[in-house]
C-alpha positions in Angstrom: -60.9 84.8 17.1 -58.9 85.3 20.3 -57.5 81.7 20.2 -55.5 82.8 17.1 -53.9 85.7 19.0 -53.0 83.5 22.0 -51.5 80.9 19.6 -49.4 83.4 17.7 -48.2 85.1 20.9 -47.2 81.7 22.4 -45.3 80.9 19.2 -43.4 84.1 19.4 -42.4 83.5 23.0 -41.4 80.0 22.2 -39.2 81.2 19.4 -37.3 83.4 21.8 -37.0 80.4 24.2 -35.7 78.2 21.4 -32.9 80.7 20.6 -31.8 80.9 24.2 -32.0 77.1 24.4 -29.6 76.8 21.5 -27.1 79.2 23.0 -27.2 77.7 26.4 -26.8 74.1 25.2 -24.1 75.1 22.8 -22.0 77.3 25.1 -22.6 76.1 28.6 -24.5 72.8 29.0 -23.1 69.4 28.0 -25.9 67.2 29.3 -29.4 68.1 27.9 -31.0 66.8 31.0 -29.8 69.8 33.0 -32.4 72.3 31.7 -35.1 69.7 32.2 -34.1 69.5 35.9 -34.3 73.2 36.2 -37.7 73.1 34.5 -38.9 70.5 37.0 -37.7 72.6 39.9 -39.6 75.6 38.7 -42.8 73.6 38.0 -43.9 73.1 41.6 -43.5 76.8 42.7 -45.4 77.8 39.6 -48.3 75.6 40.6 -48.3 76.7 44.2 -48.4 80.4 43.1 -51.6 79.6 41.1 -53.1 77.7 44.1 -52.5 80.5 46.6 -53.7 83.2 44.3 -56.9 81.6 42.9 -57.1 78.0 44.1 -57.8 74.9 42.0 -61.1 73.8 40.5 -62.4 70.4 41.4 -60.8 67.6 39.3 -61.5 63.8 39.8 -58.7 61.5 40.8 -58.8 59.9 37.4 -58.4 63.3 35.7 -55.6 64.2 38.1 -53.9 61.0 37.0 -54.4 62.0 33.4 -52.8 65.4 34.1 -49.8 63.6 35.6 -49.6 61.5 32.4 -49.6 64.7 30.4 -46.8 65.9 32.6 -44.9 62.7 31.8 -45.2 63.2 28.1 -44.1 66.8 28.5 -40.9 65.7 30.2 -40.2 63.1 27.5 -40.8 65.8 24.8 -38.3 68.1 26.5 -35.7 65.4 26.8 -35.9 64.5 23.1 -36.1 68.2 22.1 -33.0 69.3 24.1 -31.0 66.3 22.8 -31.9 67.3 19.2 -31.0 71.0 19.8 -27.5 69.8 20.7 -27.0 68.2 17.3 -28.6 70.5 14.7 -29.4 74.2 13.8 -32.3 75.5 15.8 -34.0 76.9 12.7 -34.1 73.4 11.3 -35.1 71.7 14.6 -38.1 73.8 15.5 -40.3 73.2 12.4 -40.1 69.5 13.1 -42.2 70.1 16.2 -45.1 70.6 13.8 -45.0 67.1 12.5 -47.1 66.5 15.6 -50.0 68.0 13.6 -50.4 64.5 12.0 -50.5 62.8 15.4 -52.9 65.4 16.8 -55.3 65.0 13.8 -55.7 61.2 14.5 -55.7 61.4 18.2 -58.1 64.4 18.4 -60.5 62.9 15.9 -60.5 59.5 17.7 -60.6 60.7 21.3 -62.2 64.2 21.0 -64.3 63.9 17.9 -62.6 66.8 16.2 -63.6 66.3 12.5 -63.2 69.2 9.9 -64.0 70.0 6.3 -61.2 68.9 3.8 -59.8 72.4 3.3 -58.7 72.4 7.0 -56.7 69.2 6.4 -55.1 70.7 3.3 -53.9 73.6 5.4 -52.4 71.1 8.0 -50.6 69.2 5.2 -49.1 72.5 3.9 -47.9 73.3 7.4 -46.3 69.9 7.9 -44.8 69.9 4.4 -43.2 73.2 5.1 -41.8 71.9 8.3 -40.2 69.0 6.5 -38.8 71.2 3.7 -37.3 73.7 6.1 -35.6 70.9 8.1 -33.9 69.2 5.1 -30.4 70.2 4.1 -31.3 70.0 0.4 -34.6 70.7 -1.4 -33.6 68.2 -4.1 -32.8 65.3 -1.7 -34.3 65.0 1.7 -31.6 63.9 4.2 -32.5 63.3 7.8 -30.1 62.9 10.7 -30.6 61.7 14.3 -32.2 65.1 15.2 -35.1 64.3 12.8 -36.0 61.1 14.6 -35.5 62.7 18.0 -38.0 65.4 17.0 -40.4 62.7 15.7 -40.5 61.3 19.2 -40.7 64.8 20.7 -43.7 65.6 18.4 -45.5 62.4 19.3 -45.1 63.1 23.0 -46.2 66.7 22.5 -49.4 65.5 20.6 -50.4 63.1 23.4 -49.9 65.8 26.0 -52.0 68.4 24.0 -54.9 66.0 23.4 -55.0 65.1 27.1 -54.9 68.8 28.0 -57.8 69.6 25.7 -59.8 66.7 27.2 -59.1 67.9 30.7 -60.3 71.4 29.8 -63.8 70.0 29.7 -63.7 69.5 33.4 -61.7 72.5 34.9 -60.3 75.9 34.0 -57.0 76.3 32.3 -55.2 77.5 35.4 -56.1 74.3 37.2 -55.1 72.1 34.3 -51.8 73.9 33.9 -51.0 73.5 37.6 -51.8 69.8 37.9 -49.7 69.1 34.8 -46.8 71.0 36.3 -47.2 69.2 39.6 -47.1 65.9 37.7 -43.9 67.1 35.9 -42.2 67.8 39.2 -43.0 64.4 40.7 -42.1 62.5 37.5 -38.7 64.3 37.5 -37.8 63.3 41.1 -35.8 60.2 39.9 -34.0 62.3 37.4 -33.2 64.9 40.1 -31.6 62.1 42.1 -29.6 60.6 39.2 -28.4 63.8 37.4 -28.4 66.6 40.0 -24.6 66.3 40.1 -24.6 67.4 36.4 -26.4 70.5 37.3 -23.9 71.2 40.2 -20.9 70.6 37.9 -22.3 72.9 35.2 -22.8 75.7 37.8 -19.2 75.2 39.1 -17.9 75.4 35.6 -19.8 78.4 34.2 -21.1 80.1 37.3 -24.6 81.0 38.6 -25.4 82.7 35.3 -26.4 79.3 34.0 -29.1 78.9 36.6 -30.3 82.5 36.1 -30.5 82.3 32.3 -32.0 78.9 32.1 -34.5 79.7 34.9 -35.6 82.9 33.1 -35.9 80.9 29.9 -38.1 78.2 31.5 -40.3 80.9 33.0 -40.8 82.3 29.5 -41.6 78.7 28.4 -44.2 78.3 31.1 -45.8 81.6 30.1 -46.0 80.3 26.5 -47.6 77.0 27.8 -50.2 79.0 29.7 -51.1 81.0 26.5 -51.3 77.8 24.5 -53.6 76.2 27.1 -55.8 79.3 27.0 -56.0 79.0 23.2 -56.9 75.3 23.5 -59.6 76.2 26.0 -61.2 78.5 23.3 -60.5 76.8 20.0 -60.1 73.2 18.6 -56.8 71.7 19.6 -56.2 70.5 16.1 -56.3 74.0 14.7 -54.6 75.6 17.7 -51.7 73.2 17.3 -51.5 73.6 13.5 -51.5 77.5 13.7 -48.6 77.4 16.1 -46.5 76.2 13.1 -45.8 79.9 12.4 -43.2 79.6 15.2 -40.4 78.7 12.7 -40.9 82.0 10.9 -40.1 83.8 14.2 -37.1 81.5 14.8 -35.8 82.0 11.3 -35.9 85.8 11.5 -34.3 85.8 14.9 -31.5 83.4 13.8 -30.7 85.4 10.7 -30.5 88.7 12.6 -28.3 87.2 15.3 -26.1 85.3 12.8 -25.4 88.5 11.0 -25.0 91.0 13.8 -24.0 88.8 16.8 -22.3 85.7 15.3 -20.5 84.9 18.6 -23.9 84.3 20.2 -25.4 82.2 17.4 -24.1 81.2 14.0 -26.3 79.4 11.5 -26.2 78.8 7.7 -27.3 82.0 6.0 -26.3 81.3 2.4 -28.8 82.5 -0.2 -29.8 78.9 -1.2 -30.5 77.9 2.5 -32.5 81.0 3.3 -34.5 80.7 0.0 -35.4 77.1 0.9 -36.5 78.1 4.4 -38.5 81.0 3.1 -40.4 78.8 0.6 -41.2 76.4 3.5 -42.4 79.3 5.6 -44.7 80.6 2.8 -46.2 77.1 2.8 -46.7 77.3 6.5 -48.4 80.7 6.3 -50.7 79.4 3.6 -51.6 76.4 5.7 -52.1 78.7 8.8 -54.5 80.9 6.7 -56.5 77.9 5.5 -57.0 76.5 8.9 -57.9 79.8 10.7 
């Protein structure tokens, strides 16, 4: 199933993006809105490149409006996500994205008619349960901080955007849908450009042009992962594509352990035996869930 390959590849790229996000927001950027501004600036050129290379398929005005709404929820997701990354370990933050599986289940069943046999839902429950376990500080007592609630909001926004995207793929190819959502992202961010562009300028003055270069590279990687996920959604059911992407925390955990051991100045996370054991148990649950839904 090619949608499985595209989903896994997107998850791997996003894991790399997450690590870079954590480094940048910890070392260089005080205001989480700054990377969102850079993302918005890159969104319009990305869409124009697609337009000049292959053009856009026809899309009704209503569906273009829906694409812009998807862009709005993408922006909101990024804002909540970047704020959460500032307050918590990245290996605990990322699994919480996959709480959106619950939201996608209900939204996709109601709006897209995606109904599955019970075993698929058991797999999704395992994925989400693993996400909750890996994000808790203690396996005996679940403690949630502000980052948990920020990621609930990010997950909800992500779910809405994914369901809208899947709906729009019934009317145009994935390149067209990707481009219209990115155009919507750009225009929605114009007020934020006006209000917070000075924060971007002050960040560059403080840390140099490397901030723009690294964040821009990272957002280009993120856009590549978005394209892969949209391709996967165009082939498979959005409920299953979304749930399978929950293997992303595995990639994040492996990368954070390696970096914490060998490059602690870049990224330092909790690598005590108990913490790693808890995270590994959670990841096994996620793998089991991913196998059941695929």
